Structure formats: structure tokens, C-alpha cells
C-alpha positions as CSV (number, residue, x, y, z in Angstrom):
1,M,0.0,0.0,0.0
2,N,1.4,3.4,-0.9
3,I,1.7,6.0,1.8
4,Q,-0.9,8.2,-0.1
5,E,-3.5,5.4,0.3
6,I,-3.4,5.2,4.1
7,D,-6.4,6.8,5.8
8,F,-4.7,8.2,8.9
9,S,-8.1,9.0,10.5
10,K,-8.6,5.3,11.0
11,T,-5.3,4.8,12.9
12,L,-5.0,5.1,16.7
13,S,-2.8,7.1,19.1
14,D,-1.1,5.8,22.2
15,D,-3.5,7.9,24.4
16,Q,-6.6,6.5,22.8
17,V,-5.5,2.9,23.5
18,Y,-4.3,3.8,27.0
19,E,-7.6,5.6,28.0
20,S,-9.6,2.6,26.6
21,I,-7.6,0.1,28.6
22,M,-8.0,2.1,31.8
23,S,-11.8,2.6,31.3
24,H,-12.5,-1.0,30.3
25,Y,-10.2,-2.6,32.9
26,S,-12.7,-4.9,34.5
27,N,-13.1,-6.7,31.1
28,L,-9.3,-6.9,30.6
29,S,-7.7,-7.4,34.0
30,K,-8.1,-11.2,34.1
31,E,-6.6,-11.7,30.6
32,W,-3.8,-9.2,31.1
33,I,-2.6,-10.8,34.4
34,S,-2.8,-14.2,32.8
35,H,-0.9,-12.9,29.8
36,Q,1.9,-11.5,32.0
37,W,2.0,-14.5,34.3
38,N,2.5,-16.9,31.4
39,W,5.2,-14.6,30.1
40,M,7.0,-14.6,33.4
41,N,6.8,-18.4,33.5
42,S,8.4,-18.6,30.1
43,V,11.1,-16.2,31.3
44,Y,12.0,-18.3,34.3
45,W,11.5,-21.8,32.8
46,A,14.0,-21.2,29.9
47,F,17.0,-21.3,32.2
48,N,15.5,-21.3,35.8
49,D,17.0,-17.8,35.9
50,H,15.1,-14.7,35.0
51,H,18.2,-12.6,34.3
52,K,19.7,-15.0,31.7
53,Y,16.5,-14.9,29.7
54,M,16.3,-11.1,29.8
55,I,19.9,-10.9,28.6
56,V,19.1,-13.2,25.6
57,I,16.0,-11.3,24.5
58,S,17.8,-8.0,24.9
59,L,20.4,-9.2,22.4
60,I,17.7,-10.4,20.1
61,E,15.8,-7.1,20.4
62,K,19.0,-5.3,19.4
63,T,19.2,-7.4,16.3
64,F,15.5,-6.8,15.5
65,Q,16.3,-3.1,15.8
66,F,19.1,-3.4,13.2
67,Y,16.6,-5.3,10.8
68,D,14.1,-2.5,11.3
69,Q,16.7,0.2,10.5
70,M,17.7,-1.6,7.3
71,N,14.1,-2.2,6.3
72,I,14.5,-5.9,6.6
73,S,11.5,-8.0,7.9
74,Y,11.4,-11.8,8.4
75,S,8.2,-13.8,9.0
76,Y,8.0,-16.2,12.0
77,E,8.8,-19.2,9.7
78,E,11.6,-17.4,7.9
79,Y,13.3,-16.3,11.1
80,Y,13.3,-19.6,12.9
81,S,14.3,-21.6,9.7
82,K,17.8,-20.3,10.2
83,S,20.6,-22.7,11.5
84,Y,21.5,-20.0,14.0
85,L,20.5,-16.5,15.0
86,Q,23.3,-13.9,14.5
87,I,23.2,-11.0,16.9
88,E,24.8,-7.7,16.9
89,K,28.0,-7.1,18.9
90,F,27.3,-6.1,22.4
91,S,29.1,-4.7,25.4
92,I,28.5,-5.7,29.0
93,S,28.1,-2.0,29.9
94,E,25.3,-1.7,27.3
95,L,23.5,-4.6,28.8
96,C,23.9,-3.2,32.3
97,I,22.3,0.0,31.3
98,K,19.5,-1.6,29.4
99,L,18.6,-4.1,32.2
100,N,19.5,-1.9,35.1
101,L,21.8,-4.7,36.5
102,P,25.3,-4.6,38.1
103,K,28.2,-5.2,35.8
104,E,29.3,-8.3,37.8
105,T,25.9,-9.9,37.5
106,V,25.7,-9.4,33.7
107,R,29.2,-10.6,33.1
108,R,28.6,-13.7,35.2
109,K,25.3,-14.5,33.5
110,V,26.8,-14.0,30.0
111,L,29.7,-16.4,30.8
112,E,27.1,-19.0,32.1
113,L,25.1,-18.6,28.8
114,Q,28.3,-19.2,26.8
115,R,29.3,-22.3,28.9
116,E,25.7,-23.7,28.3
117,G,26.1,-23.2,24.6
118,V,23.3,-20.7,24.3
119,I,25.5,-17.8,23.1
120,N,28.5,-18.7,21.0
121,R,31.3,-16.6,19.7
122,D,32.3,-17.7,16.2
123,S,35.3,-15.6,14.9
124,R,33.8,-12.1,14.8
125,K,30.2,-13.3,15.0
126,I,28.1,-13.8,18.1
127,V,25.3,-16.3,17.6
128,I,22.5,-18.0,19.4
129,D,22.7,-21.7,18.4
130,R,19.7,-23.5,16.9
131,K,19.5,-25.8,20.0
132,A,18.6,-22.7,22.0
133,F,15.7,-21.7,19.8
134,S,13.2,-23.5,22.1
135,F,14.3,-21.1,24.9
136,V,13.3,-18.0,23.0
137,K,10.7,-19.1,20.4
138,P,7.3,-17.6,21.5
139,K,5.2,-20.7,20.6
140,N,2.3,-19.8,22.9
141,Q,3.0,-16.2,23.6
142,I,1.9,-15.0,20.2
143,K,-1.5,-16.6,20.7
144,L,-1.9,-15.1,24.2
145,S,-0.9,-11.7,22.9
146,A,-3.3,-11.9,20.0
147,K,-6.2,-12.9,22.3
148,Y,-5.5,-9.9,24.6
149,I,-5.1,-7.4,21.7
150,H,-8.4,-8.6,20.3
151,L,-10.1,-7.9,23.6
152,V,-8.6,-4.4,23.7
153,S,-9.9,-3.8,20.1
154,K,-13.4,-4.7,21.2
155,G,-13.3,-1.9,23.8
156,L,-11.9,0.5,21.2
157,N,-14.8,-0.6,18.9
158,K,-17.3,0.3,21.6
159,D,-15.5,3.6,22.1
160,K,-15.9,4.2,18.4
161,V,-12.3,5.1,17.9
162,Y,-11.2,1.9,16.1
163,L,-13.6,0.9,13.4
164,K,-11.9,-2.3,12.1
165,K,-13.4,-5.5,13.4
166,I,-10.7,-8.1,14.0
167,T,-10.3,-11.6,15.3
168,P,-7.5,-13.2,17.4
169,N,-6.5,-15.2,14.3
170,M,-6.1,-12.0,12.3
171,V,-3.8,-10.5,15.0
172,E,-1.8,-13.7,15.2
173,S,-1.4,-13.8,11.4
174,I,-0.2,-10.2,11.1
175,I,2.4,-10.7,13.9
176,K,3.7,-13.9,12.3
177,K,3.9,-12.3,8.9
178,N,5.8,-9.3,10.3
179,F,7.5,-11.2,13.1
180,T,10.8,-9.4,13.5
181,L,9.1,-6.1,13.5
182,C,6.2,-7.0,15.7
183,W,8.2,-8.9,18.2
184,R,10.7,-6.1,18.5
185,W,7.7,-4.0,19.6
186,F,6.8,-6.8,22.0
187,Y,10.2,-6.8,23.6
188,R,10.3,-3.0,23.7
189,M,7.1,-3.4,25.9
190,Q,8.3,-6.2,28.1
191,I,11.9,-5.3,28.8
192,P,11.3,-1.9,30.4
193,L,8.1,-3.3,32.0
194,V,10.0,-6.0,33.8
195,I,12.9,-3.7,34.6
196,G,10.5,-1.3,36.3
197,Y,9.1,-4.0,38.5
198,N,12.6,-5.4,39.2
199,K,13.6,-1.9,40.4
200,F,10.5,-1.6,42.6
201,M,10.7,-5.1,44.1
202,Q,14.5,-5.4,44.0
203,D,14.3,-8.8,42.3
204,L,12.6,-10.5,39.4
205,T,11.8,-13.6,41.3
206,T,10.0,-11.5,43.9
207,F,7.9,-9.9,41.1
208,H,7.1,-13.3,39.6
209,I,5.9,-14.5,43.0
210,W,3.9,-11.4,43.6
211,G,2.3,-11.7,40.2
212,T,1.2,-15.2,40.9
213,I,-0.5,-14.1,44.1
214,C,-2.1,-11.3,42.2
215,M,-3.4,-13.6,39.4
216,N,-4.8,-16.1,42.0
217,Q,-6.7,-13.3,43.7
218,V,-8.1,-11.9,40.4
219,L,-9.3,-15.4,39.3
220,N,-10.9,-16.0,42.6
221,I,-13.0,-12.9,42.5
222,S,-13.6,-12.8,38.7
223,K,-17.3,-13.6,39.2
224,H,-17.7,-10.7,41.6
225,L,-16.1,-8.4,39.0
226,E,-18.4,-9.7,36.3
227,Q,-21.5,-9.1,38.5
228,N,-20.3,-5.5,39.1
229,S,-19.7,-4.8,35.4
230,N,-22.6,-6.6,33.6
231,E,-23.8,-3.4,31.9
232,F,-20.8,-1.2,31.9
233,P,-17.1,-2.0,32.3
234,L,-15.3,-0.7,35.4
235,D,-12.3,1.5,35.2
236,H,-8.8,0.6,36.5
237,F,-9.2,2.3,39.9
238,T,-12.6,0.8,40.7
239,T,-11.6,-2.7,39.5
240,S,-8.4,-2.6,41.6
241,G,-10.4,-1.4,44.6
242,I,-12.8,-4.4,44.3
243,I,-9.8,-6.8,44.0
244,I,-8.3,-5.5,47.2
245,D,-11.6,-5.1,49.1
246,N,-12.7,-8.7,48.4
247,V,-9.6,-10.5,49.5
248,G,-11.3,-12.6,52.2
249,N,-9.9,-15.7,53.9
250,E,-10.8,-18.1,51.0
251,T,-8.8,-16.6,48.2
252,G,-5.2,-17.0,49.2
253,I,-2.5,-19.2,47.8
254,S,0.1,-21.3,49.6
255,A,3.9,-21.3,49.0
256,M,3.5,-24.9,47.8
257,S,0.9,-24.0,45.2
258,I,3.1,-21.0,44.0
259,S,6.0,-23.4,43.6
260,E,4.0,-25.9,41.6
261,M,2.7,-23.2,39.3
262,T,6.0,-21.4,38.7
263,Q,8.6,-24.1,39.4
264,I,10.4,-21.7,41.8
265,P,11.7,-23.6,44.8
266,R,9.4,-23.4,47.8
267,A,12.2,-22.2,50.1
268,T,12.8,-19.3,47.8
269,I,9.1,-18.4,47.7
270,I,8.9,-18.3,51.5
271,R,12.0,-16.1,51.7
272,K,10.8,-13.7,49.0
273,C,7.3,-13.6,50.6
274,K,8.8,-12.4,53.8
275,Y,10.2,-9.4,51.9
276,L,6.8,-8.8,50.3
277,I,5.1,-8.9,53.7
278,K,7.6,-6.5,55.2
279,E,7.0,-4.1,52.3
280,D,3.2,-4.4,52.9
281,L,2.6,-5.7,49.3
282,I,1.1,-9.0,50.6
283,R,-0.2,-10.4,53.9
284,V,-1.0,-13.9,55.3
285,N,-4.6,-14.8,55.8
286,N,-6.2,-17.1,58.5
287,K,-5.3,-20.2,56.5
288,K,-1.6,-19.2,56.3
289,Q,-2.1,-18.4,52.6
290,Y,-0.7,-15.3,50.8
291,V,-3.1,-12.5,49.6
292,L,-2.6,-8.9,48.4
293,S,-2.3,-6.2,51.1
294,S,-4.9,-3.4,51.3
295,L,-2.0,-0.9,50.7
296,N,-0.8,-2.9,47.6
297,F,-2.7,-0.8,45.1
298,K,-1.4,2.5,46.4
299,K,2.2,1.4,46.3
300,I,2.1,-0.3,42.9
301,L,-0.1,2.3,41.1
302,P,2.8,4.5,39.8
303,Y,4.5,1.4,38.2
304,Q,1.2,0.1,36.8
305,T,0.6,3.4,35.1
306,E,4.0,3.2,33.3
307,V,3.3,-0.5,32.5
308,F,0.0,0.4,30.8
309,K,1.7,3.1,28.7
310,F,4.2,0.6,27.4
311,K,1.3,-1.8,26.8
312,A,-0.8,0.8,25.0
313,K,2.2,1.7,22.6
314,F,2.6,-2.0,21.6
315,I,-1.1,-2.6,21.0
316,R,-1.5,0.6,19.1
317,K,1.3,-0.4,16.7
318,I,-0.2,-3.8,16.1
319,L,-3.8,-2.5,15.6
320,N,-2.5,0.2,13.2
321,L,-0.6,-2.4,11.3
322,L,-3.8,-4.3,10.8
323,V,-5.4,-1.1,9.4
324,I,-2.8,-0.3,6.8
325,S,-1.9,-3.9,5.8
């Protein structure tokens, strides 16, 4: 399509998507929390180490950036048909800045990835070997993201700011067709999002555990949310208030259950939960299960606002791509 043929009046702005997400939050919270929880599981399960995965995708994102600058685009099938993934040269300092991690941590994790054969240095090339593709290939994540983007589009349709009617399959298809471009956008959402929570909670494992407690709570009161938003969706502030106010003693989750769901060792979970309790982000109910604290919402709100802005930017780009394709 030529640039002259694009009807820019049908495209979205970041603010339009952000405002719609915030105003339709009761219809979206369950799916978004599930989306992010599945993402964090894939981050941890790849190497049983959150930071190693973040280093690998940071390197891949840099390569996607180079493709974008050179106007090169690979589909999902084309990209993963390669015998290896070549990545741009990187420096430890660059990774430290991007991931907000100490130099000693990044250097140690990079060396471990090299010993495990995930990152290889071949002459002047730095490559991710084909055997490591399973660690970074988003087999299920594209479907989850497509499902969530479709839900957001329905809210935008109701707001009459996005006229195109789409399906999850349409979203999945456009992402796979323009994979290196779209997944660069995805990483540009997820990397700063995770870094923000890491900075707030001092640790990615702690964030993963807190997110699991949060998801459990939302799932337990989803019926209550649906009853309160049968006619009109509830905004982010009202929805979050209901989530906190309806904790009760029946909606908690044990350390053992968190361990089974995330594969994080139970001893680690207990230790990290002590920190979360100390920071008043969670509490223990009468059944010795973990639930969100009543002050959780106030403390986490500034970070959630930034998260939603990153999310709105990613979704806006995908939805606009569907309009102009």
C-alpha cells in the first residue's frame, strides 16, 4: 500500500489505547494478568533464571532493531528456519544500562550462557545456536498476545475510535507475517516493564511470585467483577479497589501452590514472601495463605501506570498495522 492510500483518520494514538484500557479494565484485567504470568513463567522456565532470559532477549531485540533500521523484515517461519541467530555485537556495559543490573551480574550470566552453549562466539560473529531456539521461540505467547489485543480492540470498537473488526486469528497472522518487526515491539514493551518491577521489588523472582499471588486473587473474584460490570465496564481504579476489598480468607494461595505453578523452589518463595510482607505488598490470611495487602494498590499504582503506557504503545502499533496492511 502506498503512503498516499493510508487513511490516517482510522489509525490510533497511544493515548486512545491507554484511555480505553483504563476505562474497560474490568473486562481486561483477568486476561492481562494471565498474559503476563504466562510470560514470566516462560522467562523463568527457559534457564531457571530470569536474568539470563532477559539478557538473551535484549540481544535479540537489538538485532531486530538493526533489521528495522535496514528495512528488513522476516516472518516467523523465515526467522526460525535459520541454523543460528546472529546477533549484533554487544558490550557488558550496554546490557547493564538496558537491564539496570550490576556489571558483575551481567558478566557472570553472559559467561554462564556461553558455557551452556546458548551464546557462541564464532570468529567475529556472536550467535544463538539453533538448539537454544526453544528457549526464545514464542510458541504460545503470540496466541496469548493476539487474544489480549483482540479484547482491547473490542473496547476501542465500543468507544468508536477503532472501526476495524478483527479476530484473534487476524492478530496472530499479522504478527507472524511481520514477526521481527512486531516482536521487537513486544520486547520493547516487556523489557522496560520487567525492569520497572525489578527496580521496585529489588528482584525479578519476587515480582514473579507477587504476580502469581495477584493472578490467583483476580481469578478467585472474577465472578464478583463480572457481576459489578454486567452493563458497563469498570475502570482501573474501581476494579483494583474491588480486587483489594474482596480478599477474604478463602482466596489465598500457599507457598507450595506457587512453587507448583511457577517451578520456583518453595524455600525461595517463603524467603521472598517475607520481603513482600515486610513491604506491605502482601499479607498472610487465616489459612496461612498469601493474599494482596490493602495498601498494595497505592504502592504499585505509579508502576502500573507506566506499564499500561508501554502496553498501549505496543497494542497501538499492532492495531494500526492491521489497518494499513
